C-alpha positions as CSV (number, residue, x, y, z in Angstrom):
1,M,-90.0,36.1,-31.1
2,D,-91.7,37.8,-28.2
3,S,-89.8,38.9,-25.3
4,L,-89.2,36.7,-22.1
5,T,-89.7,38.1,-18.6
6,I,-87.5,36.6,-16.1
7,A,-88.4,36.8,-12.4
8,L,-85.3,36.6,-10.1
9,W,-85.7,35.4,-6.6
10,P,-82.6,36.2,-4.5
11,V,-83.4,33.6,-1.7
12,A,-82.5,35.0,1.7
13,M,-80.4,32.7,3.7
14,A,-81.9,34.0,6.8
15,D,-85.5,32.8,5.7
16,V,-84.8,29.2,5.5
17,P,-87.4,26.6,4.7
18,S,-87.8,23.9,7.3
19,S,-87.9,20.9,5.1
20,V,-87.9,19.8,1.4
21,E,-91.7,20.0,1.5
22,D,-91.6,23.4,2.8
23,A,-89.0,24.5,0.2
24,A,-91.3,23.2,-2.6
25,A,-94.2,25.0,-1.3
26,R,-92.3,28.3,-1.2
27,I,-91.1,27.8,-4.8
28,D,-94.8,26.9,-5.8
29,S,-96.0,30.0,-4.1
30,R,-93.4,32.2,-5.8
31,M,-94.0,30.7,-9.0
32,A,-97.8,31.7,-8.8
33,E,-96.7,35.3,-7.9
34,A,-94.2,35.5,-10.9
35,A,-96.8,34.0,-13.3
36,A,-99.4,36.5,-12.1
37,A,-97.0,39.2,-12.8
38,G,-96.4,38.1,-16.4
39,A,-93.2,36.3,-16.0
40,G,-92.3,33.4,-18.4
41,L,-89.3,32.1,-16.1
42,L,-88.5,32.0,-12.5
43,M,-84.8,31.9,-11.7
44,L,-83.5,30.9,-8.3
45,P,-79.8,31.2,-7.1
46,E,-76.8,29.1,-7.2
47,Y,-76.4,26.9,-4.1
48,L,-79.8,26.9,-3.2
49,G,-79.1,23.8,-1.5
50,E,-77.0,25.5,1.2
51,Q,-80.2,26.6,2.8
52,W,-81.1,22.9,3.6
53,L,-77.8,22.6,5.9
54,A,-80.1,24.7,8.5
55,W,-82.1,21.3,8.9
56,A,-79.3,18.9,8.5
57,P,-78.4,16.6,11.2
58,P,-76.2,18.3,13.9
59,D,-73.3,15.8,13.5
60,L,-73.2,16.0,9.8
61,A,-69.4,16.4,8.8
62,E,-68.3,18.8,6.3
63,T,-67.2,16.1,4.0
64,A,-70.8,14.7,4.0
65,E,-72.6,17.9,3.2
66,I,-72.5,17.5,-0.5
67,A,-74.1,14.1,-0.5
68,W,-76.7,15.2,2.0
69,M,-77.6,18.1,0.0
70,G,-77.6,16.0,-3.2
71,E,-80.2,13.7,-1.5
72,C,-82.4,16.7,-0.5
73,G,-82.1,17.9,-4.0
74,E,-83.3,14.7,-5.5
75,A,-86.3,14.8,-3.3
76,L,-87.2,18.6,-4.1
77,L,-86.7,18.0,-7.9
78,E,-89.4,15.4,-7.7
79,R,-91.6,18.0,-6.0
80,L,-90.7,20.7,-8.5
81,R,-91.4,18.7,-11.6
82,P,-95.2,19.4,-12.0
83,L,-95.0,23.2,-11.2
84,P,-93.9,24.5,-14.5
85,A,-97.0,22.9,-16.3
86,R,-99.3,24.0,-13.5
87,H,-98.0,27.7,-13.7
88,G,-97.3,27.7,-17.5
89,M,-93.7,29.0,-16.9
90,A,-90.2,27.7,-16.8
91,L,-88.1,27.2,-13.5
92,L,-84.5,27.5,-13.4
93,A,-84.4,26.0,-9.7
94,G,-81.1,27.1,-8.9
95,T,-78.1,24.6,-8.3
96,W,-77.3,22.0,-5.7
97,P,-75.0,19.0,-5.8
98,A,-75.9,16.1,-8.0
99,R,-74.1,13.0,-8.7
100,G,-72.1,13.2,-12.0
101,A,-69.4,11.4,-13.8
102,G,-66.6,10.6,-11.3
103,G,-68.2,12.3,-8.3
104,W,-70.4,15.2,-7.4
105,T,-71.1,18.3,-9.4
106,N,-72.8,21.7,-8.8
107,R,-75.7,21.3,-11.2
108,A,-78.5,23.9,-12.4
109,F,-81.8,22.5,-13.1
110,L,-84.2,24.0,-15.7
111,L,-87.9,22.6,-15.7
112,L,-89.8,23.5,-18.7
113,P,-93.6,23.6,-18.9
114,D,-93.7,20.8,-21.5
115,G,-92.2,18.4,-18.9
116,R,-88.6,18.5,-20.1
117,L,-85.7,18.9,-17.7
118,A,-82.5,20.3,-18.7
119,T,-79.3,20.4,-16.5
120,Q,-76.0,22.1,-16.6
121,D,-72.9,21.1,-14.5
122,K,-70.7,24.0,-13.4
123,L,-67.6,24.0,-15.5
124,C,-65.3,26.4,-13.6
125,L,-65.1,25.7,-9.9
126,T,-63.8,28.0,-6.9
127,P,-60.9,26.6,-5.0
128,S,-63.2,25.8,-1.9
129,E,-65.4,23.6,-4.2
130,Q,-62.3,21.6,-5.2
131,D,-61.1,21.1,-1.5
132,P,-60.5,17.4,-1.0
133,E,-61.1,18.1,2.8
134,A,-64.5,19.6,2.3
135,W,-66.8,19.5,-0.8
136,S,-64.4,18.1,-3.4
137,L,-66.7,18.8,-6.4
138,R,-65.9,17.8,-10.1
139,T,-66.6,20.0,-13.1
140,G,-68.9,19.4,-15.8
141,S,-67.6,18.8,-19.4
142,E,-69.7,20.8,-21.7
143,V,-72.1,23.7,-22.2
144,R,-75.6,22.3,-23.1
145,I,-77.9,24.3,-25.2
146,V,-81.7,24.0,-24.6
147,E,-84.3,25.0,-27.3
148,W,-87.4,26.6,-25.9
149,Q,-90.1,28.8,-27.4
150,G,-87.8,29.6,-30.4
151,R,-85.0,30.3,-28.2
152,R,-81.6,28.8,-27.7
153,I,-80.8,28.8,-23.8
154,A,-77.5,28.0,-22.0
155,M,-77.1,27.9,-18.3
156,L,-73.8,29.3,-17.2
157,V,-73.0,29.0,-13.4
158,C,-71.2,31.5,-11.3
159,L,-67.6,31.7,-12.6
160,D,-68.6,30.0,-16.0
161,I,-70.0,33.5,-17.0
162,E,-66.6,35.0,-16.5
163,Q,-65.1,32.7,-19.2
164,P,-65.6,34.5,-22.5
165,A,-65.2,31.4,-24.6
166,L,-68.0,29.7,-22.6
167,A,-70.3,32.7,-22.9
168,A,-69.6,32.9,-26.5
């Protein structure tokens, strides 16, 4: 098995895209740079969707932020789907809220060049993610394993990595 070069993009919260379209264009550009540098996967951060609150309606209630970011995420995902095939590399598109069983989850999205989409819901939430007066997220229920290029990949989100049983 050959090595896999992973390009990390610690997205700056101060350099916020102006729309879903702008976010997709920036990711497309960063994927082109990473591919040219020999990377096989571009990894974006957890809560990429928080950036989008910069263009949220000014009267958006805190309790409505999750659903709003989820809608933006659905629109972004459709724009990101063709990028891995175009650039010949995988994209771990970060996380944003997504509808799950019983509510909203913090979900990671892995898009592969062969067109597959793999997701992983965060399993260990922080207290603020569970706050019923704010975001009120739900946990995922399992670690999903993805087979790609002879590798077995698991996406552990934030606190999930600190749980030895999950990492094992």
